[in-house]
C-alpha positions in Angstrom: 2.1 -1.5 -21.4 -1.6 -1.9 -20.7 -3.5 -3.6 -18.0 -7.0 -5.0 -18.4 -8.9 -6.6 -15.6 -12.1 -8.6 -15.9 -14.2 -8.8 -12.8 -15.4 -12.2 -11.6 -18.6 -10.6 -10.2 -19.2 -7.9 -12.7 -22.4 -6.0 -12.8 -23.3 -2.4 -13.5 -24.3 -2.0 -9.8 -20.7 -2.4 -8.5 -19.1 0.2 -10.8 -20.2 3.4 -9.1 -19.7 2.0 -5.6 -16.2 0.8 -6.5 -17.0 -2.7 -5.2 -16.3 -4.9 -8.3 -12.8 -5.6 -7.2 -10.6 -4.7 -4.2 -7.5 -3.6 -6.0 -6.1 -3.6 -9.6 -2.3 -3.3 -9.0 -0.4 -4.7 -6.1 3.3 -3.7 -5.6 4.9 -6.0 -3.1 8.6 -5.9 -2.2 9.2 -3.3 -4.9 12.9 -3.5 -5.7 13.0 -1.1 -8.6 11.7 2.4 -9.3 8.4 2.2 -11.2 6.5 4.9 -13.1 2.9 4.3 -14.0 1.5 6.8 -16.5 -2.1 7.4 -17.3 -3.7 4.8 -15.0 -7.5 4.7 -15.4 -9.6 2.3 -13.4 -13.3 1.5 -13.0 -15.1 -0.4 -10.4 -12.1 -1.1 -8.1 -11.9 0.1 -4.5 -8.1 0.7 -4.7 -6.3 1.7 -7.9 -2.9 0.6 -6.5 -1.8 -1.0 -3.3 1.9 -0.5 -2.2 3.4 -1.4 1.2 -0.1 -2.3 2.5 -1.5 1.2 1.7 -4.0 1.7 -1.0 -4.7 4.6 -3.3 -8.5 4.9 -3.2 -10.3 5.2 -6.5 -12.8 7.6 -4.9 -10.0 10.0 -4.1 -9.1 10.2 -7.8 -12.5 10.3 -9.6 -12.4 11.8 -13.0 -16.1 11.3 -13.8 -18.9 11.7 -11.2 -21.6 10.3 -13.4 -22.1 6.6 -14.5 -19.7 5.0 -15.2 -17.6 6.6 -12.5 -13.9 6.1 -13.3 -10.7 7.2 -11.6 -7.5 8.4 -13.2 -3.9 9.2 -12.1 -1.7 10.8 -14.7 1.7 9.9 -13.2 2.5 7.7 -10.2 6.2 7.4 -9.3 6.9 4.5 -7.0 10.1 4.6 -5.1 12.2 1.4 -4.5 12.0 -0.4 -1.3 15.4 -2.0 -1.9 18.8 -1.2 -3.3 19.0 0.1 -6.9 21.8 -0.7 -9.4 23.3 2.8 -8.9 23.4 2.2 -5.1 25.4 -1.1 -5.4 29.1 -1.5 -5.7 30.0 -3.7 -8.6 33.1 -5.8 -8.3 34.8 -7.0 -11.4 34.7 -10.8 -11.5 38.4 -10.8 -12.6 39.5 -9.7 -9.2 
């Protein structure tokens, strides 16, 4: 799966200051385990926001020359709710 985001106020000036967009991925009420592999972002302040906490792009810079971009190889996000293996299934025949 791939994500592509187009900034509404895009300019070359906002790329290196990570001010083109606030966040690229928002995980809210995450009810399943999620793995994001090879996430690369450019121009956003936060790469991912989960549970109101953001992963800052500046903490994950991969290039320190223009265009500055950030990268996370693997991000495992735990569930904030019950998983299928944590539920007890009752046969409808009962």
